[in-house]
N, C-alpha and C positions, 0 to 999 in steps of 0.2 A: 826972863823967859817964864811964861805962865805954866801952870800945871797942865792946862789943856794941851799946850804945844808939846810938852814932855810926853804926855799920854799918847798923842797922835804919832810922835816919833817912835815910841816904843811899839805901838800897834803896827806901824809901817815896817819896822824892822822884823817884827814877828812874822808878818805876811811874806816878806822877802826870804826869810830863813826857811819858812815852810815850803815855798816854791822851789828853793834850791834843794831842799831835802827830797821833795817829790821827784824832781828831775833825776837826782842821784839814785833814788830808790828805783825808779822806772828803768834807768840804764843798768843798774845792778841786777834787777830781777828780769830784765828783758820782757817787760810787760808790753802789751799791744802787738806782740808778734806771735804768729802761730807756732806752736811747738813743732820742732822737726820730728818727723816719724810719728806723729800723733795718729790716732785711729781715724779721725776724719780725713786727714791728709792722705793716709794710705788708701782709704776707700775712694776718695776723689780721684787719685792717680790711677787706681785700678779700673774704675769705671771709664775714665778718659781713655785708657788703653784699649778697653773693649770697644768703645765707640770708634776709636781710630781704626781698629781692625775691621769693624763693620763698614766704615766708609771706604777703606781700601778694597774690600770685597766688592762693594757696589760699583766702584770705579772700574775694577778689572772686568766685571761682568758686562758693563756698558761698553768698554773698549773691545771685548771679545765679540759682543753682539753686533757692534758696528763694523767689525772687520779690521780694526786698527791693529790688533794683535791676534796671533793664532797660537799662542803658547797655552795649550790646555793644561800642561803640567803645573805651571805656576798658578793658573786660575783655580785648579783643584786644591792646591796647597793653601791658597788664600781663603778659599771657602771653608776648608777644614779648620784652619786656625780660628776663623771667626766663629765657627760652630762650637769648637771646644771652649773658647773664651766665654761665649754666651751661656753654655751649659754650666761651666764652673761658676759663673756669676750667679746664675739661678740657684745652684746648689748652696753657695755661701749665703745667699739671701734667705733661703729656707732654713738653714741651720741657725742663722742669727735670729730669725723670727721664733723658732722653736726655743732657743735659749731665753729670749725675752719673755715668752709665755711661761716658761718654767720659773723664771725669777718672779713674775707677777703672781704665781700661785703660792709662793712662799709666805708662811704666816710671819707677821712681825710682832 
């Protein structure tokens, strides 16, 4: 067996060991997965909830206007839920932007 073959075998073994280590490390650290309850996930879920309420409101208005339903009580509740959700989202957005601007003003 020549030295070149031994070197190639050692190089191949090193690569295989590195790949095994990378897989084990990724599995241990749960890389490539979004963190549960992360800020981004929370914001995405909240905005999706507001969007769902807006869609529900729109659907109920269309059904009421077309005469499919006559339930004014549920229509008003749906409209109020969507309004409160949108107001709260706007308020949170304003607070986050204010906090961002305050952080940017900090001297380093």
